[in-house]
All heavy atoms as TSV, in Angstrom:
chain	resi	resn	atom	element	x	y	z
A	1	ASP	N	N	6.185	10.900	-4.682
A	1	ASP	CA	C	5.323	11.319	-5.839
A	1	ASP	C	C	5.395	10.483	-6.954
A	1	ASP	O	O	5.913	10.971	-8.054
A	1	ASP	CB	C	5.661	12.845	-6.231
A	1	ASP	CG	C	5.299	13.868	-5.142
A	1	ASP	OD1	O	4.109	13.568	-4.497
A	1	ASP	OD2	O	6.055	14.685	-4.756
A	2	ILE	N	N	5.023	9.212	-6.880
A	2	ILE	CA	C	4.952	8.324	-7.936
A	2	ILE	C	C	3.576	7.748	-8.044
A	2	ILE	O	O	2.815	7.742	-7.111
A	2	ILE	CB	C	6.057	7.292	-7.848
A	2	ILE	CG1	C	5.813	6.355	-6.593
A	2	ILE	CG2	C	7.481	7.791	-7.805
A	2	ILE	CD1	C	6.745	5.236	-6.456
A	3	ASP	N	N	3.304	7.236	-9.231
A	3	ASP	CA	C	1.977	6.656	-9.370
A	3	ASP	C	C	2.006	5.179	-9.220
A	3	ASP	O	O	2.999	4.587	-8.919
A	3	ASP	CB	C	1.409	6.988	-10.858
A	3	ASP	CG	C	2.178	6.427	-11.929
A	3	ASP	OD1	O	3.013	5.522	-11.796
A	3	ASP	OD2	O	1.962	6.863	-13.050
A	4	GLY	N	N	0.825	4.591	-9.264
A	4	GLY	CA	C	0.778	3.029	-9.000
A	4	GLY	C	C	1.487	2.224	-9.933
A	4	GLY	O	O	2.033	1.202	-9.627
A	5	PHE	N	N	1.612	2.710	-11.133
A	5	PHE	CA	C	2.404	1.932	-12.155
A	5	PHE	C	C	3.887	1.907	-11.734
A	5	PHE	O	O	4.464	0.895	-11.921
A	5	PHE	CB	C	2.210	2.598	-13.473
A	5	PHE	CG	C	0.787	2.531	-14.030
A	5	PHE	CD1	C	0.072	3.655	-14.292
A	5	PHE	CD2	C	0.133	1.232	-14.244
A	5	PHE	CE1	C	-1.228	3.615	-14.757
A	5	PHE	CE2	C	-1.126	1.227	-14.804
A	5	PHE	CZ	C	-1.798	2.425	-14.997
A	6	GLU	N	N	4.351	3.044	-11.239
A	6	GLU	CA	C	5.793	3.015	-10.809
A	6	GLU	C	C	5.914	2.211	-9.488
A	6	GLU	O	O	6.994	1.524	-9.369
A	6	GLU	CB	C	6.255	4.417	-10.633
A	6	GLU	CG	C	7.687	4.523	-10.153
A	6	GLU	CD	C	8.689	4.024	-11.262
A	6	GLU	OE1	O	8.373	4.031	-12.482
A	6	GLU	OE2	O	9.779	3.661	-10.790
A	7	VAL	N	N	5.003	2.287	-8.609
A	7	VAL	CA	C	5.030	1.412	-7.419
A	7	VAL	C	C	5.150	-0.056	-7.920
A	7	VAL	O	O	5.868	-0.850	-7.350
A	7	VAL	CB	C	3.838	1.635	-6.470
A	7	VAL	CG1	C	3.774	0.684	-5.424
A	7	VAL	CG2	C	3.856	3.065	-5.978
A	8	LEU	N	N	4.232	-0.518	-8.918
A	8	LEU	CA	C	4.242	-1.833	-9.362
A	8	LEU	C	C	5.530	-2.177	-9.966
A	8	LEU	O	O	6.070	-3.247	-9.715
A	8	LEU	CB	C	3.131	-1.985	-10.484
A	8	LEU	CG	C	3.088	-3.282	-11.294
A	8	LEU	CD1	C	2.624	-4.361	-10.299
A	8	LEU	CD2	C	2.096	-3.100	-12.384
A	9	VAL	N	N	6.201	-1.384	-10.716
A	9	VAL	CA	C	7.468	-1.634	-11.315
A	9	VAL	C	C	8.565	-1.840	-10.190
A	9	VAL	O	O	9.259	-2.814	-10.256
A	9	VAL	CB	C	7.933	-0.504	-12.258
A	9	VAL	CG1	C	9.441	-0.629	-12.635
A	9	VAL	CG2	C	7.017	-0.439	-13.539
A	10	ARG	N	N	8.577	-0.985	-9.237
A	10	ARG	CA	C	9.525	-1.142	-8.073
A	10	ARG	C	C	9.322	-2.438	-7.350
A	10	ARG	O	O	10.222	-3.079	-6.944
A	10	ARG	CB	C	9.460	0.090	-7.201
A	10	ARG	CG	C	10.039	1.284	-7.883
A	10	ARG	CD	C	10.005	2.530	-7.029
A	10	ARG	NE	N	10.315	3.749	-7.722
A	10	ARG	CZ	C	10.544	4.833	-7.174
A	10	ARG	NH1	N	10.518	5.027	-5.815
A	10	ARG	NH2	N	10.816	5.851	-7.902
A	11	LEU	N	N	7.997	-2.790	-7.129
A	11	LEU	CA	C	7.708	-4.039	-6.407
A	11	LEU	C	C	8.200	-5.233	-7.211
A	11	LEU	O	O	8.854	-6.209	-6.620
A	11	LEU	CB	C	6.142	-4.257	-6.245
A	11	LEU	CG	C	5.635	-3.447	-5.073
A	11	LEU	CD1	C	4.059	-3.475	-5.188
A	11	LEU	CD2	C	6.108	-3.926	-3.732
A	12	LYS	N	N	8.046	-5.211	-8.483
A	12	LYS	CA	C	8.383	-6.321	-9.352
A	12	LYS	C	C	9.870	-6.387	-9.551
A	12	LYS	O	O	10.341	-7.451	-10.030
A	12	LYS	CB	C	7.614	-6.319	-10.668
A	12	LYS	CG	C	6.190	-6.501	-10.551
A	12	LYS	CD	C	5.900	-7.857	-9.900
A	12	LYS	CE	C	4.388	-8.148	-9.705
A	12	LYS	NZ	N	4.077	-9.402	-9.263
A	13	GLN	N	N	10.647	-5.341	-9.233
A	13	GLN	CA	C	12.176	-5.318	-9.353
A	13	GLN	C	C	12.761	-5.722	-8.105
A	13	GLN	O	O	13.949	-6.027	-8.038
A	13	GLN	CB	C	12.513	-4.050	-9.830
A	13	GLN	CG	C	12.286	-3.625	-11.294
A	13	GLN	CD	C	12.639	-2.194	-11.660
A	13	GLN	OE1	O	12.857	-1.393	-10.877
A	13	GLN	NE2	N	12.691	-2.004	-12.951
A	14	HIS	N	N	12.008	-5.723	-6.952
A	14	HIS	CA	C	12.519	-5.950	-5.634
A	14	HIS	C	C	12.877	-7.443	-5.410
A	14	HIS	O	O	11.852	-8.274	-5.727
A	14	HIS	CB	C	11.565	-5.454	-4.590
A	14	HIS	CG	C	12.113	-5.416	-3.209
A	14	HIS	ND1	N	12.320	-6.529	-2.437
A	14	HIS	CD2	C	12.640	-4.372	-2.490
A	14	HIS	CE1	C	12.822	-6.174	-1.274
A	14	HIS	NE2	N	13.058	-4.853	-1.246
A	15	PRO	N	N	13.910	-7.773	-5.091
A	15	PRO	CA	C	14.313	-9.261	-4.925
A	15	PRO	C	C	13.367	-10.037	-3.937
A	15	PRO	O	O	13.134	-11.179	-4.310
A	15	PRO	CB	C	15.756	-9.287	-4.425
A	15	PRO	CG	C	16.025	-7.874	-3.937
A	15	PRO	CD	C	15.012	-6.975	-4.604
A	16	VAL	N	N	12.940	-9.395	-2.899
A	16	VAL	CA	C	12.007	-10.158	-1.989
A	16	VAL	C	C	10.545	-10.017	-2.385
A	16	VAL	O	O	9.784	-10.940	-2.205
A	16	VAL	CB	C	12.226	-9.646	-0.493
A	16	VAL	CG1	C	11.286	-10.205	0.524
A	16	VAL	CG2	C	13.650	-9.885	-0.139
A	17	LEU	N	N	10.125	-8.854	-2.775
A	17	LEU	CA	C	8.838	-8.649	-3.062
A	17	LEU	C	C	8.206	-9.063	-4.466
A	17	LEU	O	O	7.160	-8.942	-4.797
A	17	LEU	CB	C	8.450	-7.115	-2.759
A	17	LEU	CG	C	8.782	-6.702	-1.338
A	17	LEU	CD1	C	8.469	-5.216	-1.333
A	17	LEU	CD2	C	7.983	-7.325	-0.305
A	18	LYS	N	N	9.152	-9.275	-5.425
A	18	LYS	CA	C	8.814	-9.462	-6.817
A	18	LYS	C	C	7.779	-10.605	-6.956
A	18	LYS	O	O	7.029	-10.695	-7.924
A	18	LYS	CB	C	10.025	-9.635	-7.715
A	18	LYS	CG	C	10.721	-10.936	-7.369
A	18	LYS	CD	C	12.062	-10.970	-8.264
A	18	LYS	CE	C	12.815	-12.281	-8.068
A	18	LYS	NZ	N	13.986	-12.250	-8.794
A	19	SER	N	N	7.711	-11.588	-6.084
A	19	SER	CA	C	6.753	-12.736	-6.219
A	19	SER	C	C	5.378	-12.478	-5.563
A	19	SER	O	O	4.402	-13.233	-5.760
A	19	SER	CB	C	7.375	-13.889	-5.816
A	19	SER	OG	O	7.583	-13.876	-4.372
A	20	VAL	N	N	5.212	-11.339	-5.000
A	20	VAL	CA	C	3.949	-10.954	-4.225
A	20	VAL	C	C	3.025	-10.633	-5.451
A	20	VAL	O	O	3.151	-9.712	-6.286
A	20	VAL	CB	C	4.102	-9.838	-3.276
A	20	VAL	CG1	C	2.798	-9.394	-2.689
A	20	VAL	CG2	C	5.053	-10.299	-2.160
A	21	PRO	N	N	1.798	-11.335	-5.436
A	21	PRO	CA	C	0.767	-10.968	-6.403
A	21	PRO	C	C	0.256	-9.589	-6.180
A	21	PRO	O	O	0.028	-9.071	-4.976
A	21	PRO	CB	C	-0.385	-12.060	-6.113
A	21	PRO	CG	C	0.318	-13.147	-5.325
A	21	PRO	CD	C	1.392	-12.405	-4.618
A	22	VAL	N	N	-0.030	-8.846	-7.169
A	22	VAL	CA	C	-0.515	-7.490	-7.192
A	22	VAL	C	C	-1.815	-7.349	-8.094
A	22	VAL	O	O	-1.734	-7.744	-9.115
A	22	VAL	CB	C	0.661	-6.487	-7.723
A	22	VAL	CG1	C	-0.029	-5.039	-7.809
A	22	VAL	CG2	C	1.861	-6.509	-6.908
A	23	VAL	N	N	-2.794	-6.845	-7.326
A	23	VAL	CA	C	-4.118	-6.477	-8.038
A	23	VAL	C	C	-4.062	-4.922	-8.030
A	23	VAL	O	O	-4.229	-4.320	-6.913
A	23	VAL	CB	C	-5.247	-7.069	-7.383
A	23	VAL	CG1	C	-6.527	-6.655	-8.026
A	23	VAL	CG2	C	-5.145	-8.620	-7.332
A	24	MET	N	N	-4.029	-4.254	-9.040
A	24	MET	CA	C	-4.165	-2.836	-9.187
A	24	MET	C	C	-5.631	-2.460	-9.078
A	24	MET	O	O	-6.460	-3.101	-9.602
A	24	MET	CB	C	-3.598	-2.431	-10.485
A	24	MET	CG	C	-2.144	-2.796	-10.686
A	24	MET	SD	S	-1.107	-1.519	-11.558
A	24	MET	CE	C	-1.499	-0.045	-11.087
A	25	MET	N	N	-5.847	-1.394	-8.308
A	25	MET	CA	C	-7.212	-0.832	-8.076
A	25	MET	C	C	-7.070	0.708	-8.448
A	25	MET	O	O	-6.339	1.412	-7.697
A	25	MET	CB	C	-7.711	-0.949	-6.665
A	25	MET	CG	C	-7.838	-2.428	-6.409
A	25	MET	SD	S	-8.838	-2.791	-4.824
A	25	MET	CE	C	-7.560	-2.191	-3.586
A	26	THR	N	N	-7.734	1.078	-9.496
A	26	THR	CA	C	-7.550	2.432	-9.993
A	26	THR	C	C	-8.805	2.991	-10.623
A	26	THR	O	O	-9.577	2.198	-11.041
A	26	THR	CB	C	-6.347	2.536	-10.933
A	26	THR	OG1	O	-6.274	3.826	-11.394
A	26	THR	CG2	C	-6.520	1.600	-12.073
A	27	ALA	N	N	-8.754	4.244	-10.830
A	27	ALA	CA	C	-9.924	4.955	-11.604
A	27	ALA	C	C	-9.568	4.958	-13.109
A	27	ALA	O	O	-10.396	5.315	-13.918
A	27	ALA	CB	C	-10.156	6.332	-11.034
A	28	LYS	N	N	-8.355	4.592	-13.427
A	28	LYS	CA	C	-7.864	4.664	-14.818
A	28	LYS	C	C	-8.463	3.395	-15.495
A	28	LYS	O	O	-7.851	2.282	-15.390
A	28	LYS	CB	C	-6.454	4.652	-14.933
A	28	LYS	CG	C	-5.777	6.036	-14.399
A	28	LYS	CD	C	-4.315	5.965	-14.453
A	28	LYS	CE	C	-3.709	7.235	-13.870
A	28	LYS	NZ	N	-2.234	7.236	-14.030
A	29	ALA	N	N	-9.569	3.587	-16.176
A	29	ALA	CA	C	-10.322	2.466	-16.742
A	29	ALA	C	C	-10.067	2.293	-18.248
A	29	ALA	O	O	-10.689	1.509	-18.929
A	29	ALA	CB	C	-11.786	2.531	-16.499
A	30	THR	N	N	-9.164	3.006	-18.867
A	30	THR	CA	C	-8.862	2.937	-20.154
A	30	THR	C	C	-8.245	1.574	-20.564
A	30	THR	O	O	-7.449	1.064	-19.765
A	30	THR	CB	C	-8.020	4.148	-20.754
A	30	THR	OG1	O	-6.753	3.983	-20.222
A	30	THR	CG2	C	-8.637	5.385	-20.472
A	31	ARG	N	N	-8.376	1.171	-21.854
A	31	ARG	CA	C	-7.697	-0.038	-22.249
A	31	ARG	C	C	-6.199	0.052	-22.201
A	31	ARG	O	O	-5.520	-0.938	-21.756
A	31	ARG	CB	C	-8.111	-0.325	-23.701
A	31	ARG	CG	C	-7.477	-1.573	-24.330
A	31	ARG	CD	C	-8.039	-1.763	-25.660
A	31	ARG	NE	N	-7.290	-2.851	-26.482
A	31	ARG	CZ	C	-7.622	-4.031	-26.360
A	31	ARG	NH1	N	-8.647	-4.468	-25.648
A	31	ARG	NH2	N	-6.892	-4.943	-27.013
A	32	GLU	N	N	-5.631	1.310	-22.499
A	32	GLU	CA	C	-4.200	1.486	-22.417
A	32	GLU	C	C	-3.706	1.347	-20.923
A	32	GLU	O	O	-2.648	0.619	-20.648
A	32	GLU	CB	C	-3.851	2.912	-22.981
A	32	GLU	CG	C	-4.174	3.026	-24.445
A	32	GLU	CD	C	-5.504	3.145	-24.810
A	32	GLU	OE1	O	-6.322	3.633	-23.897
A	32	GLU	OE2	O	-5.875	2.995	-25.951
A	33	ALA	N	N	-4.533	1.939	-20.020
A	33	ALA	CA	C	-4.095	1.767	-18.637
A	33	ALA	C	C	-4.108	0.399	-18.066
A	33	ALA	O	O	-3.068	-0.105	-17.429
A	33	ALA	CB	C	-4.904	2.721	-17.768
A	34	VAL	N	N	-5.056	-0.362	-18.436
A	34	VAL	CA	C	-5.171	-1.841	-18.051
A	34	VAL	C	C	-3.971	-2.600	-18.625
A	34	VAL	O	O	-3.356	-3.278	-17.904
A	34	VAL	CB	C	-6.524	-2.419	-18.471
A	34	VAL	CG1	C	-6.557	-3.901	-18.144
A	34	VAL	CG2	C	-7.692	-1.747	-17.764
A	35	LEU	N	N	-3.797	-2.416	-19.874
A	35	LEU	CA	C	-2.566	-3.161	-20.522
A	35	LEU	C	C	-1.286	-2.639	-19.919
A	35	LEU	O	O	-0.436	-3.512	-19.769
A	35	LEU	CB	C	-2.620	-2.889	-22.075
A	35	LEU	CG	C	-3.672	-3.550	-22.874
A	35	LEU	CD1	C	-3.689	-3.042	-24.312
A	35	LEU	CD2	C	-3.610	-4.980	-22.758
A	36	GLN	N	N	-1.141	-1.295	-19.558
A	36	GLN	CA	C	0.103	-0.940	-19.014
A	36	GLN	C	C	0.300	-1.612	-17.713
A	36	GLN	O	O	1.410	-1.968	-17.356
A	36	GLN	CB	C	-0.028	0.571	-18.831
A	36	GLN	CG	C	1.260	1.130	-18.215
A	36	GLN	CD	C	1.176	2.654	-17.941
A	36	GLN	OE1	O	0.093	3.341	-18.221
A	36	GLN	NE2	N	2.228	3.288	-17.620
A	37	GLY	N	N	-0.825	-1.733	-16.895
A	37	GLY	CA	C	-0.586	-2.377	-15.579
A	37	GLY	C	C	-0.206	-3.907	-15.807
A	37	GLY	O	O	0.565	-4.452	-15.115
A	38	LEU	N	N	-0.880	-4.601	-16.686
A	38	LEU	CA	C	-0.580	-5.945	-16.940
A	38	LEU	C	C	0.741	-6.237	-17.425
A	38	LEU	O	O	1.507	-7.150	-17.098
A	38	LEU	CB	C	-1.741	-6.642	-17.847
A	38	LEU	CG	C	-3.097	-6.537	-17.086
A	38	LEU	CD1	C	-4.141	-7.127	-18.146
A	38	LEU	CD2	C	-3.245	-7.330	-15.864
A	39	VAL	N	N	1.181	-5.368	-18.431
A	39	VAL	CA	C	2.556	-5.537	-19.026
A	39	VAL	C	C	3.580	-5.260	-17.900
A	39	VAL	O	O	4.545	-5.925	-17.973
A	39	VAL	CB	C	2.600	-4.496	-20.198
A	39	VAL	CG1	C	4.003	-4.367	-20.647
A	39	VAL	CG2	C	1.835	-5.019	-21.403
A	40	ARG	N	N	3.330	-4.324	-17.088
A	40	ARG	CA	C	4.327	-4.111	-16.039
A	40	ARG	C	C	4.310	-5.113	-14.905
A	40	ARG	O	O	5.120	-4.985	-13.878
A	40	ARG	CB	C	4.069	-2.687	-15.441
A	40	ARG	CG	C	4.486	-1.683	-16.456
A	40	ARG	CD	C	4.358	-0.172	-15.882
A	40	ARG	NE	N	4.520	0.724	-16.937
A	40	ARG	CZ	C	4.976	2.014	-16.711
A	40	ARG	NH1	N	5.012	2.424	-15.385
A	40	ARG	NH2	N	5.199	2.831	-17.647
A	41	GLY	N	N	3.529	-6.145	-14.913
A	41	GLY	CA	C	3.587	-7.184	-13.978
A	41	GLY	C	C	2.304	-7.413	-12.987
A	41	GLY	O	O	2.349	-8.247	-12.207
A	42	ALA	N	N	1.275	-6.468	-13.189
A	42	ALA	CA	C	0.073	-6.712	-12.402
A	42	ALA	C	C	-0.603	-8.045	-12.689
A	42	ALA	O	O	-0.586	-8.504	-13.731
A	42	ALA	CB	C	-0.906	-5.574	-12.502
A	43	ASP	N	N	-1.039	-8.678	-11.622
A	43	ASP	CA	C	-1.707	-9.907	-11.711
A	43	ASP	C	C	-3.193	-9.840	-11.960
A	43	ASP	O	O	-3.886	-10.881	-12.337
A	43	ASP	CB	C	-1.420	-10.849	-10.457
A	43	ASP	CG	C	0.079	-11.058	-10.265
A	43	ASP	OD1	O	0.615	-11.934	-11.052
A	43	ASP	OD2	O	0.678	-10.508	-9.445
A	44	GLY	N	N	-3.673	-8.689	-11.657
A	44	GLY	CA	C	-5.089	-8.319	-11.827
A	44	GLY	C	C	-5.349	-6.795	-11.848
A	44	GLY	O	O	-4.312	-6.070	-11.516
A	45	TYR	N	N	-6.531	-6.357	-12.256
A	45	TYR	CA	C	-6.675	-4.947	-12.495
A	45	TYR	C	C	-8.157	-4.625	-12.265
A	45	TYR	O	O	-9.007	-5.321	-12.974
A	45	TYR	CB	C	-6.289	-4.550	-13.869
A	45	TYR	CG	C	-6.040	-3.045	-14.109
A	45	TYR	CD1	C	-4.770	-2.522	-14.123
A	45	TYR	CD2	C	-7.123	-2.244	-14.259
A	45	TYR	CE1	C	-4.581	-1.235	-14.217
A	45	TYR	CE2	C	-6.963	-0.923	-14.504
A	45	TYR	CZ	C	-5.723	-0.389	-14.482
A	45	TYR	OH	O	-5.457	0.984	-14.725
A	46	ILE	N	N	-8.397	-3.891	-11.296
A	46	ILE	CA	C	-9.811	-3.596	-10.848
A	46	ILE	C	C	-10.030	-1.984	-11.151
A	46	ILE	O	O	-9.123	-1.324	-10.693
A	46	ILE	CB	C	-10.156	-3.961	-9.513
A	46	ILE	CG1	C	-9.972	-5.384	-9.215
A	46	ILE	CG2	C	-11.569	-3.590	-9.116
A	46	ILE	CD1	C	-10.096	-5.786	-7.676
A	47	THR	N	N	-11.048	-1.600	-11.693
A	47	THR	CA	C	-11.272	-0.194	-11.852
A	47	THR	C	C	-12.464	0.236	-10.976
A	47	THR	O	O	-13.295	-0.390	-10.649
A	47	THR	CB	C	-11.749	0.150	-13.353
A	47	THR	OG1	O	-12.885	-0.590	-13.688
A	47	THR	CG2	C	-10.581	-0.167	-14.286
A	48	LYS	N	N	-12.259	1.473	-10.448
A	48	LYS	CA	C	-13.285	2.058	-9.612
A	48	LYS	C	C	-14.484	2.618	-10.464
A	48	LYS	O	O	-14.350	2.939	-11.579
A	48	LYS	CB	C	-12.634	3.373	-8.821
A	48	LYS	CG	C	-11.543	2.866	-7.935
A	48	LYS	CD	C	-10.864	4.103	-7.352
A	48	LYS	CE	C	-9.705	3.761	-6.499
A	48	LYS	NZ	N	-8.990	4.984	-5.929
A	49	PRO	N	N	-15.650	2.515	-9.923
A	49	PRO	CA	C	-15.970	2.085	-8.626
A	49	PRO	C	C	-16.102	0.545	-8.579
A	49	PRO	O	O	-16.331	-0.057	-9.569
A	49	PRO	CB	C	-17.400	2.628	-8.308
A	49	PRO	CG	C	-17.955	2.808	-9.719
A	49	PRO	CD	C	-16.827	3.168	-10.550
A	50	PHE	N	N	-15.857	-0.004	-7.457
A	50	PHE	CA	C	-16.000	-1.582	-7.341
A	50	PHE	C	C	-16.558	-1.854	-6.044
A	50	PHE	O	O	-16.748	-1.082	-5.120
A	50	PHE	CB	C	-14.563	-2.165	-7.461
A	50	PHE	CG	C	-13.563	-1.461	-6.605
A	50	PHE	CD1	C	-13.361	-1.756	-5.175
A	50	PHE	CD2	C	-12.646	-0.495	-7.140
A	50	PHE	CE1	C	-12.477	-1.219	-4.422
A	50	PHE	CE2	C	-11.757	0.015	-6.225
A	50	PHE	CZ	C	-11.681	-0.248	-5.039
A	51	ASP	N	N	-17.021	-3.087	-5.913
A	51	ASP	CA	C	-17.591	-3.537	-4.523
A	51	ASP	C	C	-16.816	-4.737	-4.106
A	51	ASP	O	O	-15.810	-5.138	-4.600
A	51	ASP	CB	C	-19.084	-3.926	-4.731
A	51	ASP	CG	C	-19.340	-5.061	-5.719
A	51	ASP	OD1	O	-18.413	-5.856	-5.783
A	51	ASP	OD2	O	-20.445	-5.011	-6.299
A	52	VAL	N	N	-17.131	-5.107	-2.857
A	52	VAL	CA	C	-16.380	-6.163	-2.126
A	52	VAL	C	C	-16.411	-7.489	-2.868
A	52	VAL	O	O	-15.262	-8.016	-2.923
A	52	VAL	CB	C	-16.960	-6.310	-0.702
A	52	VAL	CG1	C	-16.317	-7.455	-0.008
A	52	VAL	CG2	C	-16.979	-5.004	0.084
A	53	ASP	N	N	-17.352	-7.854	-3.566
A	53	ASP	CA	C	-17.386	-9.078	-4.383
A	53	ASP	C	C	-16.331	-9.017	-5.473
A	53	ASP	O	O	-15.693	-10.089	-5.755
A	53	ASP	CB	C	-18.820	-9.379	-4.865
A	53	ASP	CG	C	-19.814	-9.735	-3.803
A	53	ASP	OD1	O	-19.372	-10.174	-2.891
A	53	ASP	OD2	O	-21.000	-9.535	-3.996
A	54	ILE	N	N	-16.250	-7.905	-6.094
A	54	ILE	CA	C	-15.234	-7.713	-7.166
A	54	ILE	C	C	-13.808	-7.995	-6.651
A	54	ILE	O	O	-12.995	-8.591	-7.155
A	54	ILE	CB	C	-15.389	-6.447	-7.865
A	54	ILE	CG1	C	-16.682	-6.492	-8.762
A	54	ILE	CG2	C	-14.198	-6.185	-8.857
A	54	ILE	CD1	C	-17.099	-5.187	-9.366
A	55	ILE	N	N	-13.555	-7.182	-5.499
A	55	ILE	CA	C	-12.269	-7.357	-4.886
A	55	ILE	C	C	-12.078	-8.773	-4.511
A	55	ILE	O	O	-10.885	-9.401	-4.653
A	55	ILE	CB	C	-12.098	-6.457	-3.768
A	55	ILE	CG1	C	-12.162	-4.954	-4.192
A	55	ILE	CG2	C	-10.793	-6.658	-2.854
A	55	ILE	CD1	C	-12.368	-3.931	-3.044
A	56	SER	N	N	-12.962	-9.386	-3.702
A	56	SER	CA	C	-12.825	-10.626	-3.314
A	56	SER	C	C	-12.576	-11.813	-4.413
A	56	SER	O	O	-11.549	-12.615	-4.364
A	56	SER	CB	C	-14.093	-11.156	-2.532
A	56	SER	OG	O	-13.941	-12.534	-2.137
A	57	ASN	N	N	-13.247	-11.592	-5.552
A	57	ASN	CA	C	-13.117	-12.457	-6.685
A	57	ASN	C	C	-11.792	-12.277	-7.266
A	57	ASN	O	O	-11.097	-13.277	-7.715
A	57	ASN	CB	C	-14.197	-12.255	-7.684
A	57	ASN	CG	C	-15.532	-12.881	-7.215
A	57	ASN	OD1	O	-15.552	-13.630	-6.291
A	57	ASN	ND2	N	-16.531	-12.344	-7.797
A	58	ALA	N	N	-11.224	-11.094	-7.440
A	58	ALA	CA	C	-9.925	-10.721	-7.999
A	58	ALA	C	C	-8.895	-11.441	-7.074
A	58	ALA	O	O	-7.884	-12.001	-7.771
A	58	ALA	CB	C	-9.746	-9.230	-8.140
A	59	ILE	N	N	-8.913	-11.243	-5.854
A	59	ILE	CA	C	-7.968	-11.929	-5.013
A	59	ILE	C	C	-7.928	-13.349	-4.981
A	59	ILE	O	O	-6.842	-13.953	-5.112
A	59	ILE	CB	C	-8.101	-11.313	-3.501
A	59	ILE	CG1	C	-7.743	-9.766	-3.505
A	59	ILE	CG2	C	-7.161	-12.065	-2.552
A	59	ILE	CD1	C	-8.188	-9.151	-2.261
A	60	LYS	N	N	-9.114	-13.890	-5.060
A	60	LYS	CA	C	-9.114	-15.353	-5.170
A	60	LYS	C	C	-8.576	-15.826	-6.386
A	60	LYS	O	O	-7.871	-16.889	-6.404
A	60	LYS	CB	C	-10.605	-15.966	-4.916
A	60	LYS	CG	C	-11.168	-15.711	-3.554
A	60	LYS	CD	C	-12.648	-16.064	-3.553
A	60	LYS	CE	C	-13.321	-15.904	-2.166
A	60	LYS	NZ	N	-14.688	-16.179	-2.106
A	61	SER	N	N	-8.914	-15.231	-7.469
A	61	SER	CA	C	-8.329	-15.532	-8.804
A	61	SER	C	C	-6.851	-15.476	-8.786
A	61	SER	O	O	-6.093	-16.458	-9.280
A	61	SER	CB	C	-8.935	-14.747	-9.921
A	61	SER	OG	O	-8.478	-14.990	-11.093
A	62	VAL	N	N	-6.259	-14.478	-8.278
A	62	VAL	CA	C	-4.809	-14.295	-8.205
A	62	VAL	C	C	-4.072	-15.204	-7.357
A	62	VAL	O	O	-3.052	-15.740	-7.758
A	62	VAL	CB	C	-4.462	-12.789	-7.794
A	62	VAL	CG1	C	-2.995	-12.624	-7.630
A	62	VAL	CG2	C	-4.834	-11.853	-8.911
A	63	ILE	N	N	-4.612	-15.655	-6.311
A	63	ILE	CA	C	-3.995	-16.633	-5.437
A	63	ILE	C	C	-4.372	-18.086	-5.718
A	63	ILE	O	O	-4.016	-18.985	-5.101
A	63	ILE	CB	C	-4.156	-16.262	-3.952
A	63	ILE	CG1	C	-5.676	-16.301	-3.522
A	63	ILE	CG2	C	-3.569	-14.939	-3.613
A	63	ILE	CD1	C	-5.861	-16.163	-2.014
A	64	GLY	N	N	-5.184	-18.265	-6.755
A	64	GLY	CA	C	-5.532	-19.591	-7.177
A	64	GLY	C	C	-6.680	-20.226	-6.509
A	64	GLY	O	O	-6.728	-21.497	-6.502
A	65	LEU	N	N	-7.601	-19.449	-5.903
A	65	LEU	CA	C	-8.743	-20.162	-5.248
A	65	LEU	C	C	-9.938	-20.140	-6.010
A	65	LEU	O	O	-11.003	-20.594	-5.651
A	65	LEU	CB	C	-8.958	-19.339	-3.959
A	65	LEU	CG	C	-7.969	-19.538	-2.870
A	65	LEU	CD1	C	-8.348	-18.567	-1.649
A	65	LEU	CD2	C	-7.612	-20.948	-2.384
A	66	LYS	N	N	-9.859	-19.669	-7.204
A	66	LYS	CA	C	-11.153	-19.739	-8.164
A	66	LYS	C	C	-10.748	-20.230	-9.488
A	66	LYS	O	O	-9.871	-20.203	-9.973
A	66	LYS	CB	C	-11.582	-18.272	-8.315
A	66	LYS	CG	C	-12.897	-18.055	-8.907
A	66	LYS	CD	C	-13.260	-16.653	-8.977
A	66	LYS	CE	C	-14.596	-16.483	-9.673
A	66	LYS	NZ	N	-15.001	-15.160	-9.828
């Protein structure tokens, strides 16, 4: 029973998984929520609703293809 922000923190603290890029996808579209995700280590942040192009562009950006 944890939220995505806690999952993010745990991933970024894990010795093997900490370098895996994370793009958060959530309905929490407030400025505070976006900043919370980025401060905790998210490499990108997408708010719902979203389409395939937005997801694709975010992933390409995070892995350096854009």
